[in-house]
N, C-alpha and C positions, 0 to 999 in steps of 0.2 A: 710617277703619281705626285700630282700636287697635294700639299698637306697644308691643313687649314692651322691659321695663326690667330691672334689676339690682333695682328697690327704692329706698327712703331708704339702703340700706348702700351704695351706690355713690358712691366720691367723684367730683369734678370732675377732679382731680390724682391720680397715684402718682408714686411715686420709684424710678427704676428704679437699682440700684447696679451697676456693670459691676464682677466680679470676676476677669473674662478673665486679665489680667496677673497675676494672683496664682493662682488657682484653677484657671484655664486652662491655663497656662504650666505650673505644676508639673508636670502630667500630661503632659507632652512629654519622649521622650526626647531629641529632638536640642536641644541650647541653643540657646534664642534671644539672639542677639548684644544687647549691651546698647543697643546705637543703635536696632534696632528695635523692642525694647520701649518704648523713649522715643519713639518716632515714631507707635507705633500708642495710646498713650497719649495723647498730644497730640492726635490725628486723631479717638479717642474726645469727649475734652471739647468739640474743634470740633464734633463733633456734635451734640454739645446733652447729653452724659452730665456730671450734677454731683455725681457721687458716683462716684469711682474706686478700688477697692482693687488698690493697686498694686505691692504687695509682700509677702512675709511673713519674718520675723526669725526664722530657724529654722536648724538646725546644716547647713550646706554639703554634709554627707557624706551626710544623709539626703534633701534635697533639693537637688540639685546645680543645679537650675534656678535658686534665688532666690541662689545664692551672690554675685550683684553686687548683691543690696540695697540697700546705703549707695551705692553709687557711682552706681546707678540714680536715686534719691531725689535726690542732690546735683547731678545734670544736669540734671535734669528741669526744664524749663520751664513752670513753674505758671500755668494758666489762673484771671484772678480768676473767684470763684464757686463754684470747682470743688474739692471736698473729697479730699484723696489721704489713703487709711488705709493701714497697714499691718497683717498678722495676728502676734499674738505667743502662744505657749502656756505660756511661763514666765517668770521675772522676767527673765533672761538676753536673751531676746526684746524684752522692753520695754525695758532699759535700751539695747540696739539702738536701738528704736524712737525714743527721747526722744535720741539722739545723732543721729538723721537729721532728715531736712526733712519726716517727714509732718506731717498736720493732726491726725489721729486714729488709736488701736491700738484694734484689736480683741481683746479679752482673752479666749480662747474654751478652754471646758472641755468635755470629753465628756460626756454622762450615760450613757454605758456605760462600764463598768471596764476591761471586756476592749479595747474599742477606745482608750480612754486610754493603757492601758500599751503597746498597739503604736505609737500615734501619737506618745508624748511620752515613754513610759519610766517613766510612774507611774502610781498606780492613780487612780481616779475623786476619791476622798475627799482624797489628797494635793493632786493639782492644785486639787480646789475650795481645800482651806485656804491657799493661797499664791495664791488672785485679789484677795482684797482688798489684800495687800501689792502686787500687779502693779498693781491699780489706781490706790492712792495713789501710787506711785512716777510713775506718767503722770500723774495728775491734779497733782503737785507740780512737773510740767514743762509745765503748761499743756497739756497733750495731751488732746483730747477720748477719750473711752472708749467702746466700744460693746463692753457684756458679751454674750458668745455662749455659745449652750448648743447642743454638735454633737450627731447622733444622737438628735434630741429623739423620732421616730418611731419608731425601732427600730435594732436591731443586728444586724449580719449574723451574729456571734458568740454574743450573747445573745437573740435575738428581739425579742419586745416590749420596750420600756422604759413602765414604770411613769408615766402622767402625774403622778400625785404628786410623783414625783420630780424632772421637769420644772419644775413649779411650784415646788417647794422652792427649789429652783438660781435660777430667776426671783427668788424671792423674797428669799433672799442677796444677789443682785445690786443689789436695788433699794436696800439698805441703804445701799450704797456710790454710789448719787446716779451711775449713769450717765448719758451724755449720750444714750444709744439701747442698744435689747438687739436680738439676732440670733438667730431660732431656726433651725435647721437640720437639715433633713433628709439627713442625711450620706450614709444608703445608699439615698435614693431609696424607699424601703418605704413612706411614707405615701400613704391615699387622701384624698380630699376629706371624708368623714365624721370623720376623725382629726384633719385639718387645721383644720374648721370649728369643732370641740368644742374642741382646745386652745387655737388662735389667736384664740379668742372670750374665752375665761378669761384669755389673757394681756393680750389687749389692755385688760380689764377692770381687770387688776390696774395695767399700764402707765400709764391715764390717758392725759395729753397726751404723753408719752414716745414717740418714734419706734419702733417695733417693726420691723423686718428681717426677712422669711422667706426663706430661702437652701432653695433646692428644685433637689434633682437629679431627671433626667428616667428613672431607669435602667429603672422599669418603665412610662414612657411616659405619665403621668398628671401630669407637671409645669404645664402650665398649666390643667388641669384643677382641681389643687392652686391653683395661682394665683388662678382664680376663686372658689374655695369660701374663700379667705382674704380675698379682695375683700369678699364678702358677711358677713364675720366680725369688718370693721373694721379689716383691714390696709390699708396703704397704701403699705408700702414693702416691695420686695423685690430680691434678689439675683439677676443672671444673668449668663451669659458667653459672647462673641459667638461664631455659630458652634457654642454648645452645647460648649465646650471644658471640660475639666477633670475631676474625679475625684481622691477620696482616695487615694493610694499604698497607703493601709494596710486598704484595704476591696474585698476581691476582687467582681469584677466590677463597680467602680464605675464608671458614667458620668458623662457631663459636667453640667452645669448646665442649667437651660431657658435656650435661647438668646436672648440679647440679642434681636437682629432678631424673633424669634418674638413675645415678651412685648410689645415696642412695638407691633409689628402687631396684636396680642389687642387693647389699650388702645385704641389707633384704631379699632379694631373696635365696640368697646364705649362709643364717644364720652368716652373718658376720655384726658385730656391727660397727657402726660411731656416735652413741652418738648425730645425727641431725636427725630434725623432716622434714620429707618428705613434710607435710602439707605446715606448716609455711614459708617454701622457695618457695612452689608454689604460697603462697599467695604474697612474695614478687615479681615473675616474673609477676602474673598479674595485681601487680600494675604497673609495667612498661610496660606492654602492652597496658593500658589504656593511660597512659601519652606519648607512642609514637605511638600511633594507629596504631598497626600494631600486628600481629601475630609471635610470636618467633617459633623459629623452635625445641624446646621440645615437649613433647606430655605428660608429665605424669601431668602437671601441669595444663593440660585441664581438667582434670577427678576430679570432684568435689564429 
């Protein structure tokens, strides 16, 4: 009996970066205490997650959940072999990241002018013009840099985003030699054909540089898009425990692909991740107890 496979494009291993402590927590109205954030991050590391986006360095009035970013990083007991990153949207955020204990900073710019103005208070061109200085600030402090493009597959305010615009932004980032790229479907508007087409082109441009794909599950195609990306040569993905997340400046935004479901899918495809689904699920259930609500993921409910 012949066994169906993903073909030569399928990797033996993928990297799942956990973004729940940043993207997930920022979407919650109930402030999660620093001690609990620290415990969740520690438990995720012990579960085998090797990349964790722990914080964002943004204005606390705009995203109150991240007001304790420096305090959290200062008190965090780092696990060997785990990369702890933070998100920054402007030079002030990068300077805060440099002064903290993060290992890497993600410099993230939106491909949508409208989204950029709502998210950062500046237009896309102005934000992109600052990107080189932001990367230089981080590199001068010996921080690794992840160069990110938000709204790469569409914007709720502008509709479709031209692929050529995204590729130009990636090209501009590559000039500054970041350690990785991150392409985000911030609004969850992507489908597998768009994902396969764009990500295969970006993978070709990036060469050996890791390219993370950040998928939101707004329209239920998150895991389908993940599979399409794998077949296009992408081996690094963002996910959020329990499917938490959502940009505060995107109406109707849903969370990221649930970490447990991404791990389970890889397991069923015979692709290693090094992380334990049951241990991540325990983190999600603890958060549900604290938040007093059911998170959108499904795998964590199975015991």
